[in-house]
N, C-alpha and C positions, 0 to 999 in steps of 0.2 A: 494506338490504344484501342483495344476491343471493348468498347463501352458496354455492349450488350452482354458479353461474357462476364465482365466485372459486376454488372448489375445482377445477373443471374446468380452469381456467387455471394450476393448480399441479400439475405432473406428479407431484411427490413424494407427493401425497395418495393416489395409487392404490397406493402401496407401503408406507407407514408411517403410524402415528399419531405425528405429530411434535410432541412437547411439550418441545422443547429450543430454543425460539425465543430465549431469552436467551443461548444460545450462538451459534446461526446459524439463521435462519429458512429455510424452503424458498423458493426463488426462483420467481416467476411466469414463465410462458412468454414474455411480451414482453421481460423482462430477459435471459433465456437467448438469445433470438433476437438481441437487440442485440449481446451479447457475441460470439456465434458469427459474426454477420455481419462484425464488425470484424476478428476473427481471420482469417476467410476473406480479407478485403480485404488484410490485412497479408501473408498467404501468397502472394497473387497479384501484388501490386504493390510490396510493400516497406513496412517499418514507418514510415519517415519520410513516405513518400508517402501512406500510408493516413491518418496523422495529419493531413496537410494537407487531404485530401479530407473528413475528418470534422470540420473546424473548426466547422461549424454545430452539430453534435451536442455537441461539447465545450462550446461556449459555452452551449448550452441546459442542460447539466448544472449549470453555475454558476448560471444563472438559476433553475433548479428548486430547488436547495438554498437559494438566497436567499429564494425565495417560501416555502419550507417553514419557515424560521426567522423570517421577518418582517424581512428586512434587504435590503441591496443586494449584487449580485454582487461588488463590489469588496471586500467584507468577508469573502469566502469563499476559503479555501485548501484544495486537495486534498492529502491525504497518503496514506501506506500503510495506516494504521489509526488507531484512536482513541488508542492509547498514543503513537504518533508525534506526533499532534496535541498531546497533553498535554505531552510533553517539549519540543516546539518552543515551546509557550507558556511553560513554565517557563524555558527557556533564554534567552528574550528579556528577562527581568527582571534588571537589574543588581544582584543581591543583594550586600550587604555584611555583614560580621560584626556580629552583634547584631540584624539584621533579623528580624522575626517572621513566620512562616507559620502562620496560624490555620486549622485544619481541624476535622473531626469525628472521632468514634470509629467511623464506619461507612464510611470511605473504602476504596476498592479497594486490594488488596495492592500492586500496581505503583505506585500513586500514593504510598502511604505510604513505600515504599522510596525513591522519588525525593526525598521531603521529607528523609528521613534522610541521603541522599547529599548533598543541599545543605547540611545541617547539618555534615556531616563535611568537606566541601570548602571551604565559604565561611563557616562559623561562624554560620549562621542558627539561630534558635531555633524548634523545632517545638512549637506549642501546640495542644492538642486540647480543644475545648469539650465539656462534659459532655452526657450524654443526658437527655432527659425521661423520666419514669417509664413513659409509654406507648410509648416508643421514638422514635427520631429525635432530632436535636439539640435541646437546650434553648434556645429562641429568646431568652429573656430573658438567659440566661447568655452567649449568643453576642453579643448587643447590648452587654452590659456589657464583654465582653472586647475587642470592636472599639473601644469608646470608651476603655478604659483602656490597652490594649496598642498601639494604633495599628499594626496589622500592615502589613507591606509587601504582603502578599498574603493574601486569604481564598480557600481552595479547598475545594469541596464536591462530593461525588458525589451527583447527583440521585437516582438509584435504585441503591442498593448491590446487589451481585451475589447476596446470600445471604439476604434476608429479606422481599422484597416491599414493603419500606418505600419511601415517596416523601417525600423531604425537601422542606421548604418553601423552595425556592431563591429564590422571588420576594421573600419577606420578608427573607431574608438579603441579597439584592441591593439592596433599598431601603436597608438599613442601610449597605452599602458605598458606594453611590452618594452618600448624604447626606454622607459623609466623604471622598469622592474616593479611595477605596481600590480597588486592583486586585482583581478578582473572577473566578476561574476555576471553571467548572462542568464536571464530567465528566458528559456527557449521553448516553453511549453506550448505556445501557439505557432511556432515556426517549424520545429522538427516534425517531419512527415508531410508538411505542406510544400516545402522547398528544399533544395539541396543545402546541407549544412556540413561544413568541414571545420572542426574546431581548430585545426592548425592555421587555416586562413583567418579565422576570427581572432586568433591569438588570445582566447580566453583561458583563465586559470581554472575556472569551474563553470559548469552549465547545468541547469536544472530542467528536467523534461518530464512530461507525463505520458502515459500510454493511451488514454482514452480519447484524445482529441484527433489530430490529423493522422496519427499513426494507426488509428482504427483498432486499437487493442482494447483490453478490458479495463474497467474502472478498478481502482484500488491498487495500482502499481505504477511506479515511475522509476526514474533513474537519475543518477548524478554523475557527471563527468568531472574528473579532476586531473590536472596536469601534474603528475607526481614529480616530474623532473624539475618543475618550477616551484612547486609547493610541497616538497617532501615532508616538511616538518609539521604540516597542518594535521590536526586531529580533532574530532568532535569533543565538546566539553564533557559529555557523558558517554561512556563506552559500556559494552557488554561482552559476553564470551565469544561473540562472533567477531568483534572488532579487535580483540587482543587476547593474549594468553596470560594467565596468572602463573608466574614462574617462581615466585617466592612470596612469603607472607606479606611483604611490603613492596612488592615490585611486579609490574606487568610488562609484557613486550607487545608493542603495537604490530598489527599486521603490516606487511610491507606494501600491500596493494590498496586499491580504493575501497575494498570491502571493509576497511576499518570504519567506513561510514554506514555500514549495514547493521541490522539487528538480527539476533539469532532466529526469532520467530518470524515467519513470512508466509504469504499465500503462494505456494509453489505452483498451483494451477494457473494463477494469473501471470506469474513470471514466465512460465512456458508459453502461455498465450501471447504475451508481449513479444517473445522471441519469434513466434510464428508471424505475428503482425509485422514485425520489422522485415522478416524475410519476404513477406508479401509486398511490402512497400518497395523493397529493393528490386524485386522482380518486375513490378510495374514501372519503376524508374522515377526518381525524384525530379529530374528535369522535365519530362513530359507531364508529370503530375502538376507541377507548378504552372506550366504553360496552359494546361487545360483549366486549372483553377482560375488563372488570370483571365482567360477568355470568358468563362461563365460569370465571374465577378464584374467584368466590363459590361456584359450583357445586362446584368441586374442593375448596375448603377445607371446605365443609359436609360433603361426603362423607368426607373424611379425618378431620376432627375428631370425627365420631361413631363412629369405629372404635376399639375397644379395642386397645391396643398400638401405636397410631400417634400421634405428637405433631407438630403443625404448629408450625413455628418462626417464623412471620411476625410482624411487629410494626409499629407505627406507626398514627397516626390515619388516614392514607390509605395503602391498599395497592393494588398493581398486579397485573400478570399473572404475576409470579414467585411461586410457591408452594413453600416448602421444608418438609421433614418428615423424620422418621426413624422406623424400625420397631424396636421392642424386640427385641433378640436377633438381628437380621438386619443385617449390614454393608451400608452404602449401596452398595458395589460389587456385592454380591450382588443387591440390589434392582434396580440398574441392569441387570445381566446377565439377570436373570429377565424383566424387562420387555422388554429388547432381543430376547430369544428369542421374544417374542410380537409383535414388530415395533412396539414402543412405545418411542420415544426420550425419555429424560430424561438428566440429568447429575448429577454429584456435586459437592459443595462441601466443601473442606477447612477446618478451623478457621483455618488460617493465611491463608486468602483474605481474611478480615476478622478479624484476630487479636484486636483490642481488643474488638470486639462479641462474639466467640465466648467470650473469657475472662470478660467481664462477665456473660454469661448462662449460662455453663457448657455451651455447646453442643458436641455431638460433630460428627463428619462428618455432612453432610446430603445428602439426595436433593433435587435442584432440578428441578421441573417448571415449564414456562412456556408459557402459552397465547397464541395469536394469533387474529385474527378468522376465519381460514379453518379453524380447528379446529371440530369439531362437538360438540354436546352428547353424542352417542353416543360420541365418542372420549374425552371426559372421563370418562364413565361406565365405559368400558373400563379406563381407568387405575385408577379407584377399585376396580373389581371385581378387577383383577389384584393390587393391593396387598392387598386383603382376603384373598386366598388365601395370602399370605405370612405373615400374622399367626398 
């Protein structure tokens, strides 16, 4: 990996130590150029006309995402963001009272709220599998609950927002596929950070965002759906993008995943996403994850050896998200002190992963998250800066 070249192609590296990649990564220059070029085209010839002229680039974006996930373009739908993808997936399942949604205790707050809303509106039962002692879902318990409860849906967050944990979504997927159970994976923190093949995960659906480890723009994401396994699923509300109105009282659904899309969209962002995916594929997902792991290991080692600092990460496998807290210093103060030194991190509230926070007695946390374009010196700067706060 030519880190100097990758950093030179990332304008933000000249201005900040950006360790908030789990929030939104810095975009590389080719992505910025693609977005600017399309916006300029819209300004000069009109939005509809620019979309028509960019048809090849839009098609390439679908193909790039499909290559990234190990699937076909027909199984990819573009959305506004990962949460939209997740809600579109949930809305396509015809839940009935008594249906079980089986999930974990480390799912993201928005996902858990959606499960509870389904319970209130449709009478579904939300069941959460217990955690293993080392962190992450207890796979044996999950398997037993799938066998015993026969859930309508199993839904798992691959990489939770608050602990560096990587859930074993492939093993869970094999459990679901063996019993023909719908399986939804929130992959917004994992795609772009590590190699992901939806065939190996055996997921029915996966929701992803552009802005995090894929290094694309904000305001765009995508949904993967295995149409061979879930051909009959469709969102509860459709528009003219998702279906054709063929008779006064009848519509025909699109045969591909674009039934999950809406007609109006940000074309510049979709093109930018496609370029970001191409960039990620060129860099390589395996070397990307190897470098992220090395930088995260360096960061954890530096923080764990520091009196007054507690690293809150868990799990048998940990990724580029590193969470911690400093005794006697509020996370917001840590974030502000680092921001003053041009070091970007974020904070995590206990309510972002309420069940996990309650189980482990966690306070509000500082969340740092590395990417391949970060340098070892930047990680050392964060460790040194935190040390001065103790």
